[in-house]
Each structure stands twice: as C-alpha cells, then as structure tokens.
N, C-alpha and C positions, 0 to 999 in steps of 0.2 A: 503494499500499499504505500503510495507517494507520501512525502511530507505534507504538502499542501492539503490533501485528502484528510489526513489525521489531524490537522489543525482545524479544518472546516468542520469535521465531526465535533470536535471539542466546542467550538464556538456555536454550533447549531444546538447542541444540548444545552449549552449555557444559556442561550437565548430562549429555548423553550422553558427552561426553570424561571427565567425571569418572566415570562409571559403568565405562566402559572402562579407565580408568587403576586403578580399584579392583579390578577383576577380574584385571587383568595384574599388579598388585602382590601379590594374594592368592595366585595360582597360579604366578606366574613370578618374583616378587621384583623388580618393575619399579624400585621405590623404595628397595630395600635395598642395604645395604653388602656387599662381598664378605667373606664369613665362613665358618667351617668349621661353623657351626650349621645344623641342618636345619630348625628352626623358630624364630620370633621373633628373625629377624635384625635388627639396628638399622636404623633408617631412615638414608639417606645424603643429606647436605645438598646435594651437587652434583647428585644425581640429582633430588631434590625441585625444585630450583631450575631445572633444565633442562625438567622436566615442566611446572612452573607456567608459564613463559613460552612453551613450545610450545603449550600449551593455549589461552592466552588469544590469542596471534597466529593459530593455525589457526581457532579460533572466529570470530575477526574477519574472517578472509579468507573464510570459507565464508558467513558472514552477509552480507557484502557481495556475494558472488557470487550469493547466492539473492535478495537483495532489490533489487539494482541491475541484475542480469544483466550484470555486467561483472566481469573479474577485476582486482582492483587491482594496482598495481605497488608493491612493497614499497620503502620509503624506506631509504636507507644506515643511518639510526639504527636501523630495526628489524632490518636484518641484523646490525649490530654488536651489538645486544641479544642476539639469538640466538648470535652468535659468542663472546660472553662466557661464555654458560652453556655452550656446548659445549667450549670450552677448559678451563673450570673442571672439567668432569665428566672430560674426557680426562686432564688433569693429576692429579686426584684418583685416577683408575684407576691411573695410572703409579706413583703413591707407594704405593699398596696393593699392587701386585705386586712393588714393590721391598722392602717391609716382610717380605712373605711369603718371598721368595727370600733375605732376610738371617736369617730365622728368628726375627724379633722376636715378643714376645708382644703381640698385638694386642688393643686394647680392643674392636674391631669383633666378636671372638669371644665377647663376653658378651651375653647376651639383652637385646634393646631394652626399653625402658621405654614410650613412646608417641611419636607423630610430633614433637611440639613439644619434648619433653625431648631426643630423639635428635639432632635437626638442631641444637640450641642448645649441646649439650654434646660434649666429648670424653671421654677417660678419667679426667679430673680434675674433672669436673662442668660446669656452664654456665660460658661465658666470654663476655669482651665482644666479641671480634671476630666471632663467630659471630652474637651477639645483633644487632649493628648491621648485618650482611650480610643477616640474614632481616628486619630492619625495613625497610631500604631496598628491598629486592626486593618486599616485600609492599605498601609505600606506591605505589611507581611502577606495580606491576602493577594495584592497584585504581583509581589514577588513569588508566590505559591504558584500562580497561574503561570508566569513566566517560565518558572522551573519545570512545570509539568509539560508545558508546549515543547521546551528545550529538550526535555529527557525522552519525550515520545519520539523524537526523531533519531536521537543517538543510540537509543536502545535497539535499533534495527542491526546495529553492528554486534560483533562477537564479544569483544572486551571493551567496556564503556567507562568513562569518567563522568559521572552524573553531575549536574549542576545542583548544589545542596545548599539549603540555608545553614546547615551544620557543616563546617569545614571537615569534621573528622567523620565523613558519612560512611567510610569503610568499616569504622567500629560501630557506628550508631545505627546503621541500616542493615537490612537483610541482605545477603550475598547475591540474592537472585536479582537480575536486572529489572524484571517486572516490578518488584517490590520496592524498588528504588525511584521509579518514575515520580511518585509523589515525593517531594524533598522531606528530609529530615530536619526539624527545627530543634536548634540546641536547647539545653537545659535552661541556661540562662535567659535565652529569648522567651521561653514559655513562662519563666518566672516573672519576666518583664510584663507580659500580656496578663498574667494572673494578678500581679500587684495592681496593674491600671483597671480591670475589672473589679478587684476588691476595693479599691478606693472609691470607684463608682458607687457601688453597693453601700460601703459605709457611709458615704455623704448623703446618699439618697434617703437614709433613715430620717434625716433633719430637713429635708426639702419642703415637708408641708407643716413643720412645727414653727409657729411664729415665735420670735424672741420676746422675752419679757421686757417691757420697758421700765427699767429700774428708776428712771427719773421720775416718771408719773407715779410709781409705786412709793418713792420716798417723799414726793409732794403729798401724795394721798395720806401717808402715815403722819408726816408733820401736821397737816390740816386736822387730823383726827386728834393728835395730842394737845393742839391749841384748843379744840373744842372741848376736850376733857378738862383742860386747865380752867377754862372759862366756866364750865359747870361747876368745878369745884369751888371756885372764887364766888360764884353766885350763891 
C-alpha cells in the first residue's frame, strides 16, 4: 500500500470521527458541561480533552488495523494517556454533582461563548492553568498524529527507526514494528500532562465558590458592636 494511501486512510478515519463527534455534540451535548440550560450549554474542558485523545488513539488503531492487517498492542504510555483524560473527566463530573447538590450558583448555567473561550475560562474569565493544559494537550496530540503518520510509512521496511516522543523507544516500546507505530511518551511527559490535568481539577473545586467579603463582614461586626454598646448605655 502506498504512503499516500495510508495517510489518506488515516485522515479519512479522523474526519469521520470528527463528524460523528459534531453530531453527538449537537444533538446529545457530548462536549458540554452539566447545565440547567436547554441550549448553548458551555463546552467542558475535561470532555473535550477525553474526546481529543480518544479520537486520535482510535484513529491510529483503526488505521494500523486497515493498512497492516494486524491489531497493534497499546503501549503502557498510551493507556496512561487515556487514563489521565478519563480520571479528569470523572473528577470533573463529581465536582459538578457536588456543586449542584450544595445549591451553588454555577457558572456552567450561563450560555457558552465558543469552544476555545469556554475551555480556557471559568466564571472569572480566561485563566493560566486552563491555558497551559490546553496547550500541552494540543501540542502532544499534534505530535502524536505526526509520529503515527511518519511511522506508518517507515514500518513498511524491514528494520525501522521509529519517530518516538520518548527518545529511549527501544527500551520503552514493544520490539514489534507494528506496536511502535503509535509513539511511546516518556514518563516525565506523562507526569507533565497528569500535573496539568490535576491542577485543573484541583482549581475547579473552587470555581463556583464565591469568596467571602471580609471587609463587609468586619464592617457588619463593627456595626453590631456599636449597636450593642448603645443599648448598654441606654
């Protein structure tokens, strides 16, 4: 099978997944936050992240299956990558349920703006921890796609030197060329992605909690003290 045909198969499957995701989001809110709104629910970063990596990895798997006639075995780094996205989504959902049960006023109940603004911002606007998480996931995702397309071609040879995100791929990946088409991601890079997602989840717990205005509280306490003093004098 020619190099161009293999790459066209990859992009065809990738595009098909994007179309499916579009329709699932439009009719079933696949990428949206839990919200009381009926329409224009804001996009959820955690759901977008999980869909992003699921689409890339499933596209890679199906492409290898079609072009090589062999089902590849996922490396541990690929499983960890999916696990990070799944845990992030589960934790975010749990936080949403907790906010709802506590009767908090949720920013997710205001209409969304667009995909990029919604995943980069909370109720207080765009913030840095969401921005760096989006950037890291985007960069690693694009690199993952590039590596798969590169390795699809060179695995037609007998002995290959695969393009890997992990430089020590010979030690980290399976010796079979088929199983190294999807790149191995180094442990430190996985830790980076995990820390980014963990920071997002940790700060999400406070997104809908309004800070106490200590100045107003102190003024109120002072006023009560004056009233009590006046009553005592009277």
